N, C-alpha and C positions, 0 to 999 in steps of 0.2 A: 636566713634571707633578710635582706635589708627591707625597710618599709618602702612603699611606692612613693616616688617623689614627682612633683610637677616641675618639669624643666621648662619654665615659661619662655626662656630665650630660644629654645629649639622647638617649642610648641609640641611637647610630647611628655607623656608620663613614662617614667623609667623605673626599672627594677633591676638592681645589680645583684648578681649571684655568682660567686666564685670568680670574680674579675670580669665577668661577661655582663653586658647590659641588654636586657629585653626592653622594648619600647612600644608605645602606642601613640602614633601621630594624631594630632587634632588641630582644629582651629575653632575659635570662639566667635559666635555671632550673637551679640547681645547676651541674653541669659541661656543661650543654647551652646552646647559643646558638640561639635561635629567630629565624631571619631572616624578617622580615615583609614588607618592601616596599623596593624600590629605585627611586630616581628620579634621572634625569639631565636637567638643564636642556636645553630645545630647542636652545640655542646650541651645545651640545656633542654633539648627536646624531650618530650615524654615524661617530664617530671612535674607537671602542673604549674610551671612558671608562668605560662601565658594566662592561665586562669587566675593565678594570684595577682598578676599585673592588672588584668581587667577589673577584678574585684576591688583592688585598691584604688584604681582610677574612678570607678563608679562611686565608691565611698567618698572620695575627695569631691567629686561632682555634687553629690548629695549635700555634703557639708557646706558647699558654696551656693546651694540653692539653684543649681543648673539643671536643665533638661538635657537629655542625650539623644542626638541624631546618630544612630549607629549605621554608618555607611560601610564600616569594616565588617566583612563576613564573620570573623572570629568574635567580635564584640556582639554582633547581632545574635549569633548562636548562643553565646553566654547568656544574654538577656532572655532568650527563649527558654533556656534550661533553668533559669533562676527567677521565678516570678516575684521574689521579694524585691526585685529592682524594677518592676513594671511601672512604678510611679515616676521613674526617671525618663521614660520614653516620650519622645515628641509625638 
């Protein structure tokens, strides 16, 4: 798996796996990252790609000193299951 990258032009975090791209759409408001929607291609479903994508996105947000407003249900569920990221929540 490639590392998660921040595609600032498309305002989304991306994770490429076997030629397919999973992504998590966001927009920034000051020091807040509003995570809107996460999508994993059907070819990659059930393999933990979505979780790896969100984990990488949250790590990038933390490295940039951003707080996360999880409007995406998948991101919100990930945060609920991983209390180590609680400090990022708005």
